[in-house]
VMD Tcl script that draws the C-alpha trace (Angstrom):
set ca {
  {32.67 -23.17 12.29}
  {33.59 -22.87 8.61}
  {31.04 -25.56 7.76}
  {28.30 -23.64 9.56}
  {29.29 -20.43 7.77}
  {29.28 -22.22 4.42}
  {25.88 -23.76 5.15}
  {24.42 -20.38 6.09}
  {25.76 -18.82 2.89}
  {24.15 -21.57 0.80}
  {20.86 -21.17 2.68}
  {20.93 -17.43 2.15}
  {21.57 -17.91 -1.56}
  {18.55 -20.20 -1.89}
  {16.36 -17.65 -0.10}
  {17.70 -14.84 -2.29}
  {16.95 -16.86 -5.43}
  {13.40 -17.77 -4.34}
  {12.55 -14.18 -3.39}
  {14.07 -12.89 -6.62}
  {11.91 -15.28 -8.65}
  {8.72 -14.35 -6.78}
  {9.52 -10.64 -7.05}
  {10.23 -10.99 -10.78}
  {6.81 -12.61 -11.27}
  {5.16 -9.70 -9.47}
  {7.14 -7.26 -11.63}
  {6.02 -8.99 -14.84}
  {2.39 -8.97 -13.70}
  {2.58 -5.25 -13.00}
  {4.13 -4.58 -16.40}
  {1.71 -6.78 -18.36}
  {-1.53 -5.39 -16.95}
  {-3.71 -3.61 -19.51}
  {-4.50 -0.99 -16.91}
  {-0.92 0.28 -16.65}
  {-1.69 3.33 -14.51}
  {0.92 5.62 -12.99}
  {0.81 3.98 -9.56}
  {1.50 0.56 -11.10}
  {4.45 1.95 -13.06}
  {6.00 3.37 -9.91}
  {5.26 0.18 -7.96}
  {6.95 -1.83 -10.73}
  {9.99 0.47 -10.53}
  {10.13 0.02 -6.75}
  {10.00 -3.78 -7.08}
  {12.70 -3.66 -9.77}
  {15.03 -1.66 -7.51}
  {14.26 -4.06 -4.64}
  {15.39 -6.98 -6.79}
  {18.88 -5.52 -7.34}
  {20.26 -6.43 -3.87}
  {18.83 -9.96 -4.25}
  {20.59 -10.41 -7.59}
  {23.77 -8.94 -6.19}
  {23.57 -11.00 -2.99}
  {23.15 -14.26 -4.89}
  {26.05 -13.78 -7.29}
  {28.35 -12.04 -4.82}
  {29.02 -15.36 -3.05}
  {28.79 -17.59 -6.11}
  {32.18 -18.87 -7.23}
  {33.16 -17.91 -10.79}
  {29.96 -15.85 -11.15}
  {30.65 -13.02 -8.73}
  {31.44 -10.79 -11.69}
  {27.67 -10.73 -12.36}
  {27.06 -8.83 -9.12}
  {26.34 -5.19 -10.09}
  {28.88 -3.57 -7.76}
  {28.54 -0.11 -9.31}
  {24.76 -0.13 -8.81}
  {25.19 -0.74 -5.07}
  {26.21 2.90 -4.70}
  {23.28 4.11 -6.79}
  {20.10 2.08 -6.20}
  {19.65 2.70 -2.41}
  {18.96 6.35 -3.22}
  {15.95 5.33 -5.34}
  {13.97 3.58 -2.58}
  {12.82 6.76 -0.80}
  {11.68 8.74 -3.88}
  {9.88 5.74 -5.42}
  {7.94 4.76 -2.32}
  {6.93 8.40 -1.78}
  {5.88 8.88 -5.41}
  {3.85 5.66 -5.17}
  {1.92 7.04 -2.19}
  {1.31 10.29 -4.06}
  {0.12 8.43 -7.17}
  {-2.42 6.53 -5.07}
  {-3.77 9.30 -2.87}
  {-3.04 12.75 -4.16}
  {-4.89 14.80 -6.73}
  {-1.49 16.10 -7.81}
  {-0.38 14.77 -11.16}
  {2.79 12.70 -11.31}
  {4.61 14.36 -14.19}
  {7.94 13.40 -15.73}
  {9.43 16.61 -14.35}
  {8.23 15.80 -10.83}
  {9.62 12.27 -11.07}
  {12.98 13.55 -12.32}
  {13.09 16.11 -9.52}
  {12.86 13.38 -6.89}
  {15.11 10.90 -8.70}
  {17.87 13.34 -9.65}
  {19.56 12.94 -6.26}
  {20.84 9.41 -7.02}
  {22.40 10.68 -10.26}
  {23.98 13.58 -8.39}
  {25.37 11.19 -5.77}
  {26.81 8.92 -8.46}
  {28.43 11.91 -10.16}
  {29.97 13.17 -6.90}
  {31.24 9.66 -6.10}
  {32.89 9.36 -9.50}
  {34.54 12.76 -9.09}
  {35.75 12.02 -5.54}
  {37.18 8.67 -6.62}
  {39.50 10.54 -8.97}
  {41.20 12.17 -5.99}
  {42.35 8.85 -4.52}
  {42.90 8.86 -0.75}
  {42.76 12.63 -0.34}
  {40.88 14.56 2.32}
  {38.09 15.31 -0.17}
  {37.58 11.61 -0.92}
  {37.61 10.73 2.78}
  {35.11 13.51 3.53}
  {32.74 12.14 0.89}
  {33.04 8.61 2.30}
  {32.02 9.92 5.72}
  {29.14 11.95 4.30}
  {27.78 9.28 1.93}
  {26.00 7.06 4.47}
  {24.83 9.99 6.60}
  {23.21 11.63 3.59}
  {21.68 8.32 2.46}
  {20.04 7.56 5.81}
  {18.88 11.17 6.17}
  {17.26 10.99 2.73}
  {15.54 7.66 3.48}
  {14.28 8.93 6.84}
  {12.81 12.09 5.29}
  {11.04 10.18 2.52}
  {9.64 7.68 5.01}
  {8.14 10.51 7.07}
  {6.67 12.10 3.93}
  {5.21 8.76 2.83}
  {3.54 8.06 6.18}
  {2.13 11.59 6.13}
  {0.84 11.07 2.58}
  {-1.12 7.89 3.35}
  {-2.61 9.56 6.41}
  {-3.85 12.43 4.24}
  {-5.14 9.95 1.63}
  {-7.41 7.99 3.97}
  {-10.54 9.91 3.00}
  {-9.84 9.34 -0.70}
  {-9.67 5.58 -0.18}
  {-12.91 5.65 1.81}
  {-14.61 7.46 -1.09}
  {-14.20 4.45 -3.39}
  {-14.09 1.34 -1.19}
  {-16.42 -0.01 1.49}
  {-15.53 -3.28 3.22}
  {-12.27 -3.77 1.35}
  {-10.60 -0.54 2.49}
  {-8.98 -2.40 5.39}
  {-7.12 -4.58 2.93}
  {-5.83 -1.50 1.12}
  {-4.51 -0.14 4.39}
  {-2.91 -3.50 5.09}
  {-1.12 -3.33 1.74}
  {0.11 0.22 2.27}
  {1.13 -0.42 5.88}
  {2.93 -3.59 4.82}
  {4.78 -1.65 2.15}
  {5.81 1.23 4.43}
  {6.21 -0.56 7.76}
  {8.26 -3.31 6.13}
  {10.56 -0.78 4.53}
  {10.82 1.15 7.81}
  {11.86 -2.06 9.61}
  {14.55 -2.72 7.01}
  {15.75 0.86 7.44}
  {16.00 0.47 11.24}
  {17.65 -2.98 11.01}
  {20.17 -1.74 8.45}
  {20.99 1.27 10.61}
  {21.51 -1.00 13.63}
  {23.79 -3.33 11.66}
  {25.79 -0.34 10.44}
  {26.35 0.72 14.05}
  {27.56 -2.81 14.87}
  {29.90 -2.65 11.89}
  {31.35 0.68 13.02}
  {31.90 -0.76 16.49}
  {33.71 -3.78 14.97}
  {31.11 -6.13 16.41}
  {30.05 -7.43 13.00}
  {31.98 -8.01 9.77}
  {31.01 -6.17 6.60}
  {30.25 -9.41 4.76}
  {27.62 -10.38 7.32}
  {26.12 -6.90 7.29}
  {25.64 -7.16 3.52}
  {24.23 -10.70 3.79}
  {21.77 -9.82 6.55}
  {20.61 -6.71 4.69}
  {20.00 -8.79 1.57}
  {18.19 -11.39 3.68}
  {15.85 -8.76 5.14}
  {15.26 -7.36 1.64}
  {14.47 -10.84 0.28}
  {11.92 -11.47 3.05}
  {10.38 -8.05 2.34}
  {10.06 -8.72 -1.40}
  {8.65 -12.22 -0.82}
  {5.99 -10.97 1.64}
  {4.99 -8.09 -0.68}
  {4.68 -10.41 -3.67}
  {2.74 -13.03 -1.69}
  {0.29 -10.41 -0.39}
  {-0.18 -8.88 -3.85}
  {-0.83 -12.26 -5.47}
  {-3.24 -13.26 -2.72}
  {-5.21 -10.02 -3.14}
  {-4.58 -9.05 -6.80}
  {-7.48 -6.58 -6.85}
  {-5.62 -4.41 -4.33}
  {-2.54 -3.89 -6.47}
  {-3.50 -4.59 -10.06}
  {-7.01 -3.19 -10.36}
  {-7.89 0.43 -10.77}
  {-6.74 1.73 -7.46}
  {-5.97 5.26 -8.58}
  {-8.04 7.72 -6.61}
  {-6.29 10.81 -7.94}
  {-9.02 12.12 -10.25}
  {-8.49 15.81 -10.82}
  {-11.61 17.68 -11.96}
  {-13.41 14.34 -11.91}
  {-16.84 15.61 -13.01}
  {-15.74 18.25 -15.48}
  {-16.49 16.23 -18.62}
  {-18.78 13.55 -17.21}
  {-21.63 14.20 -19.69}
  {-24.20 13.54 -16.94}
  {-26.89 16.23 -16.82}
  {-29.21 16.99 -13.89}
  {-32.11 14.79 -15.04}
  {-29.86 11.84 -15.80}
  {-28.08 12.23 -12.47}
  {-31.36 12.23 -10.51}
  {-32.58 9.15 -12.40}
  {-29.30 7.36 -11.72}
  {-29.51 8.30 -8.04}
  {-32.94 6.65 -7.78}
  {-31.73 3.60 -9.69}
  {-28.67 3.38 -7.43}
  {-30.74 3.55 -4.26}
  {-33.31 1.03 -5.50}
  {-30.71 -1.49 -6.67}
  {-28.43 -1.35 -3.64}
  {-31.37 -1.44 -1.23}
  {-33.52 -3.91 -3.15}
  {-30.79 -6.45 -3.84}
  {-29.00 -5.76 -0.55}
  {-25.69 -5.29 -2.36}
  {-24.26 -3.64 0.75}
  {-24.06 -7.06 2.42}
  {-21.15 -7.93 0.11}
  {-18.00 -7.26 2.16}
  {-15.91 -6.89 -1.00}
  {-18.20 -4.39 -2.69}
  {-16.28 -1.59 -4.41}
  {-17.13 1.33 -6.65}
  {-15.94 -0.54 -9.73}
  {-18.00 -3.64 -8.84}
  {-21.11 -1.52 -8.31}
  {-20.53 0.24 -11.64}
  {-20.35 -3.11 -13.41}
  {-23.56 -4.21 -11.69}
  {-25.42 -1.07 -12.78}
  {-23.65 -0.97 -16.18}
  {-22.72 2.68 -15.84}
  {-19.29 4.38 -15.66}
  {-17.64 4.62 -12.25}
  {-17.32 8.40 -12.42}
  {-21.08 8.74 -12.97}
  {-21.79 6.85 -9.74}
  {-19.13 8.86 -7.94}
  {-20.70 12.08 -9.23}
  {-24.21 11.07 -8.16}
  {-23.00 10.07 -4.69}
  {-21.09 13.31 -4.22}
  {-23.54 15.80 -5.79}
  {-27.01 14.25 -5.50}
  {-26.63 12.18 -2.31}
  {-23.96 14.35 -0.61}
  {-21.82 11.45 0.58}
  {-18.94 9.28 -0.56}
  {-19.13 5.60 -1.44}
  {-17.89 4.51 1.99}
  {-20.60 6.51 3.77}
  {-23.33 5.40 1.35}
  {-22.67 1.66 1.76}
  {-21.85 1.68 5.47}
  {-24.91 3.76 6.32}
  {-27.09 1.03 4.83}
  {-25.10 -1.65 6.64}
  {-25.60 0.13 9.95}
  {-29.35 0.46 9.34}
  {-29.51 -3.27 8.67}
  {-27.39 -3.94 11.77}
  {-29.77 -1.89 13.90}
  {-32.66 -4.14 12.87}
  {-30.63 -7.26 13.70}
  {-29.55 -5.89 17.08}
  {-33.16 -5.03 17.92}
  {-34.46 -8.49 17.00}
  {-34.61 -11.60 19.15}
  {-32.93 -13.78 16.53}
  {-30.47 -16.00 18.41}
  {-28.31 -16.23 15.28}
  {-27.21 -12.64 15.95}
  {-26.68 -12.76 19.71}
  {-22.98 -12.16 19.09}
  {-21.88 -8.68 17.95}
  {-19.29 -10.24 15.64}
  {-22.03 -12.28 13.92}
  {-23.94 -9.05 13.29}
  {-20.81 -7.39 11.88}
  {-20.21 -10.24 9.45}
  {-23.90 -10.46 8.67}
  {-24.13 -6.90 7.40}
  {-20.94 -6.90 5.33}
  {-18.08 -5.83 7.61}
  {-14.80 -7.74 7.65}
  {-14.08 -7.36 11.35}
  {-15.58 -6.19 14.62}
  {-13.32 -3.16 14.95}
  {-14.41 -1.50 11.70}
  {-18.06 -2.35 12.50}
  {-17.86 -0.73 15.95}
  {-16.19 2.38 14.49}
  {-18.78 2.79 11.73}
  {-21.71 2.04 14.07}
  {-20.66 4.68 16.59}
  {-20.01 7.15 13.79}
  {-23.59 6.87 12.49}
  {-25.51 6.30 15.76}
  {-23.29 7.86 18.48}
  {-23.62 4.53 20.31}
  {-21.67 1.30 20.39}
  {-23.52 -1.82 19.14}
  {-23.78 -3.11 22.71}
  {-25.24 0.16 23.96}
  {-27.74 0.22 21.10}
  {-28.80 -3.36 21.84}
  {-29.35 -2.60 25.53}
  {-31.60 0.34 24.64}
  {-33.54 -1.24 21.77}
  {-33.60 -5.00 22.06}
  {-36.95 -5.09 23.85}
  {-38.72 -1.87 22.86}
  {-42.08 -1.16 24.38}
  {-44.90 -1.47 21.89}
  {-46.83 1.69 21.36}
  {-50.59 1.44 21.73}
  {-52.24 3.02 18.76}
}
mol new
graphics top color blue
foreach p $ca { graphics top sphere $p radius 0.5 }
foreach p [lrange $ca 0 end-1] q [lrange $ca 1 end] { graphics top cylinder $p $q radius 0.2 }
display resetview
């Protein structure tokens, strides 16, 4: 039994080390980007805090090196997860500015907790110290739960802002955000369950700490792997919080109308909408104009966001394919891929939004239209 326990500890340490290394690479990439926007700063801070339990978990069970485990930080860093993940969602989706004061307001609770803990430790084994020990975990889990709810609410509110700048790639952005939040929520639930087992004397404290660190290491590894596989989702300019975005654009009425015509002609003529990874920034580079000018023209001149503009053209192209007798597009999924969508679900949703029909219903009504006699 001891040999199995020892083997598991060694395996855990290897996993902790690998995840720490991968997470550290992601952290360095976030810090070295030229476009070091607010959301990337907060994401880097979140990754840094997530690396602390991996560092601690590796050295805690390493003979002669356990003094390197940051024991004091273990009381402090868990309080940072909730505020950082919430501030990250705000930085991505909200028009509200992330100021230093706002950041300090959300991150002052960990400092307050550390201060209270230091004061209570001076009282030894008194009733005050015991009361704080009972309250500590309850307050921590309550704080994490509240910030998780706020974060899920924030990304729900921010859906329209993402759609305003991304066409076919918005599903990947939702995958990133859902991975970030759902993964953290799973760790929260698992940690809460293990705590209950600990209180019922079903599980030892050492195994609770090891399993928590294991879940955290898997979380960090998956986040880093996803970010490195889709670097444009995390590292590029994914900051849709543009307050007063057209105030100083320098684009007058005549220039805006000319750009609107150029935008329509280029996207339609070159069929740029067929690119499933087309984004506002990619279109701006193609047209050699600033992103905010295109965004302004879409919003003011064309009265639609980027998502609507691109997907409307995709749906028009899809309607022609569904009405044709081309055997290449007998399958609805082939049509979806053929017009620039990444999956059938998003194609069906967009098609019904613009036509009030599903693709199958449209095909049944229009595949063999009667020719009008002129």
